[in-house]
N, C-alpha and C positions, 0 to 999 in steps of 0.2 A: 756348565758354564767353556768357553775358548779355550782350549790348553793351551793357547798359545798368548793368553794374558798372565798368563806367570811370567814370562821369560820379558814382557813389558813393563813386569812388576820391578822387576831388578834394575832396567832402564831408568825409574822412578827412585829408588834410593840413591841408584849410583849417582842421580843431579844433586841429592841432596847433601851426600857426601860430600860433594865434591865444592858444593860450593861451601858449605860447612866448615870442610879443614882448613880452607885457608886461611882461619880464624884462632888453627893449633897453638894453644898457649898463649895467646895473647888479654889474658883475661878477662875478657867481655862474653859472659854465656848468652846473652839475650844478643847480642848481633850474631854471632855463632851460631844461635839458632833459628833469627829470621830470615837468616843467609840460606840455611835448610827448608824450611817451609816455604821462602820466593823457588827454587831451584824444582822443590817438589812439586806442587803447586803448576805449577808450567808442563812437569811431564805428565801429570794426571790428566791437565787436560787435554793431551792427545791421543787420549783413550778412548775408544768408544765402547764407553760406557755411560747410563746415565747411574750415576753414585751418588749417595747420600752419604756422609761425612758423621758415623755414631760417635766413633774416638777420635778427638781433634783436640787442637792447642786453643781449648777451651770455647764458652760460651760467644757470639756474637758479636756481645759486646764488648769483647776483653780482649778477641784476636783478631788480625788485620786479612789473615786468610787461614786456610783449612780449619775455620768455627764446627762446630757439633752442630748441624743440618743443615751446613753447607753443599749445595749443589757442585757435583765435580766431572767432567769427563764433556765429551763432544753432543751428548745429550739428544742422539736418533732418536727418530722413530724404533731405527731395527739397534739401538744401545740396548748393553742388559744390564737388568734394572740391579745395582748392587748394594750391601754394604760396603762400608773402606773407615777401616779402622789405623790411623798413621800415627807414628809420634817421630819426627822428623829425624830429632837426636834424641837420643836414649841414652842420655849421660851429658847434660848441657855443660858440667863442672867440667867434667873428665875433658874436654874440650877446651874449655877457657883456660884450662891448670895445664894440659899438654899432658895428663892420665890417660894409661889404656882405658879401651874397655866400651868407649862410645860408640854407638851404629844408628844409622837411621832403619826402621823400619818400617814396612806397611801389610797390612793383609784386606784382604779382601774374599767375601761370600754373597750368597744369592739374598737379596732385601729381605729385611725380619731375620736372618742365622745369627747375626752377633749381637751382643747381650750392650745396648746403651747404657755403660755403665757410666751414674753420677763423678765426680772427679771428690773424691774420698778416699781415705785408706781403704784395704783388703790384708784380711790375714792371710795368708799364701801359701800351699806346700805343692812343689815339681817334683816329679820324679822320671827318670827314663824311663822305658819298653820294658827292657829286664822288671823293674820293680814294677809297673804298671797293675794293682790293684792289692797295692801292700802296703796303702797309703789312706789314713781317716782323720779329716783338721778335728772331728770333736775329741780324737782322743789326743793322749798327752804325747809333748815330743820323744821322751822316753818310748810310748807305745810304740812310735811307727820311726827309729832310728832300728829298733831291736829289728822290726816287720822287713824293713828297707835290707839289712845286712842279711837276713836271710834267704831275701828274693835274689841277693846278687851274690849267696854262697860266699861273704865276708866275715872275719872278724872287724866286731863292733868297731878296734880300736887301728880299724885300714879305712873305713869310713869316712866319708868326706862332705860334709856338710857348709854351704855357704851362705850366709847372710847378709842381708844391709851393715854397715858399722854406724850402726844408732845406740843411741844411750836405754831406747825402750829395746832393744835387745837384750840386755843384761841379762835377766834370768831366763833365756833361751841359752845366752851363753854357758850361762854357768853351768845348767842341766848336761847342757854337751860336754863341758869338758867333764864334770863327776860320773858322765860314763863314758868316759876316754876315747871318743871320736874327733875324727881332724877337725879342726874349722879354719874357714874361710873368708873372711870378711872382703866385703868391696865398696868403695864408695856409693856409686850409683849404677844404674844401667842394668834393673833386674829382670828384663825381658832376655836379654844376654846372659844373664847366668842363671835363667831356667831352662833356656836353650841349651846352655851346658853340659845340662843332667844326660842329656840323650846320645853324649858321645863319650865313648871313652877317654880318648886323649886328651880329654876337659882335667879327667879323673875330680871330677865334681858329680858324687851321686844324690844329692838331696838338696832340694831349696827352701829355705823357710823364711818365716818371718811377713814382715808389715812393711807395705809399700804400699804403690798409689794403684786404686782398682780398676784406670784408662790399660797399664801398662798391663797388669792382669790378664786382662781379656786377650791382647795380645797375643801375648806368653800364651795363652791357651790355645791360639791360632795354631800359634807354630808349634805347639807339641800334640794336636790333633795333626797335624801333614806327619811328624815322625814318629808318631805311636805311642808316646811318653803321656804321663798323667797329671792331670793340673786339678785342683782344689780351691777356691776359694770364698773366705767370710766375709764381708763387708763394715768394715768399725767406724762408729760411732762417737765423736768427741762433741760434737756439740748438737743443739735440738733442733739446728736448721737442719744440719745431714739428713736428721729422721723425719722430717717433716719434707725435705727433698725425695727421700725411697718412697716414701710413699704417693708423693705426685708420680714418678713414673714406675710403678706399682711392682719395686724391688723391696724384698724383705733385709733387712740389718738381721747380722749374726745368723744365717741362716746359714750352711753351709750349701755353694752351688758348684754343681758337678759339672764334666765337659763338655754334654748336650747344653746344661743350662746357658752355657759363655760360649760358645760358641754349636750352630743345630748343623744337622749332618754332614759331608765329608766334600761340599762345591765350598772347597777353603784352599786359599793359596797365601802366600806367605812369603814375601822377599827383606831382607836384610842384607846392607852393606856397612863394611866396616871404615870407619873415620879415623880415630887411633886404635891402634892394634888390641887386638886381644884374643880370649884365648881358642877362637874357633875363627875368627877371621884379620887378616891381616889390612891396618891401616892405612888413608890413601897416600902412596909416595909419587913425588914428583921428580922429573926428567930433564932431561933436553928438550929442545926443541918444543919447548909449550903441548911434554903431553906430560900426560901424570897415571898413576895403574890403582885400579879395583880390583879390590876380592869381592866376592858378593854369595851370598846362597838365598838359592831359590825352592820353596817349595809345593809340592801340591798331594792334598791329603786324600784324593781318591784314589791312585794311585800308589801314593809313598814314596814319589819320586826325590829324592833329593840333588838338585845341582848345586856345585861349586864352580863358579866363573870367575875366572880372573880376565880383566880386560882392559886394553892400553888405549889411554882417548887421547886425541887431535885436539886440544881445548884451542885452538883458534878457529876449528869448525864445527864449533858447538855454537847458533844465535843464545843459548839463553844464557851463556856463561862469561860470568862480568872478572876484568882483571880489578886485582884490590889498587884504588889511587895513590 
């Protein structure tokens, strides 16, 4: 694929973040999310791609834009045929409440290379490059923690495990405390949390627990670019979910590895901070109608990771709308 596409993806997440950040702390996650969708959609349609959304904002009858199956891009004869996975706001409640760790993310791969994951829960585990090969979702939490500690040459009590702050994780939290590891809970945004395992400065060594399956595919795309490892297993709570998985030829309770979630290495990923996080800074507004964004762009084929800090003149952006 065209390597310039990676940098263009940063413009896509920047647009989504700039629109969503206007609603930081204003208490309405739906408005913040819709603003991000609108910004992302407008910028995606400027790209020379023939894209299909495989991870999006829901089904066609549930979301006005960026729904699963939607065609995106210029759709020219010479346009690249790609799968698109989007999460205009990973952490909508964080934006609404003015909390940290909200980001906008997008991943692109050749057609048929991203798993079309059903909108249900997924049991997940993610680690960075140094712990690659040390995890197994079929094994116990204790097994994985001990193995990761060995791979990182750390004492168990120095290991940091992150997971969503949910009641369903009480058992995992208890196991971690009994082992003596450090625990870092977060309210939303497990894509950003999975990526954090690949950067030593975040202090996060392993992410685990149950979260959204679509976000799992996006996280796997990012970790493939970073050389980390991600494993996921779909978790069905309703009979309807099992039927849905069968119709999509996806197995429940079977561990899916990197190649099951994201095939090959022709994968691009981009993210822009909306609110401040461990890896990316959030949107800040300056004088003269300017704003600063902080993004990361990744390319699996080369392993290149670029951090981009941009200053935007908002009055020169036709897709940017001011608040009434």
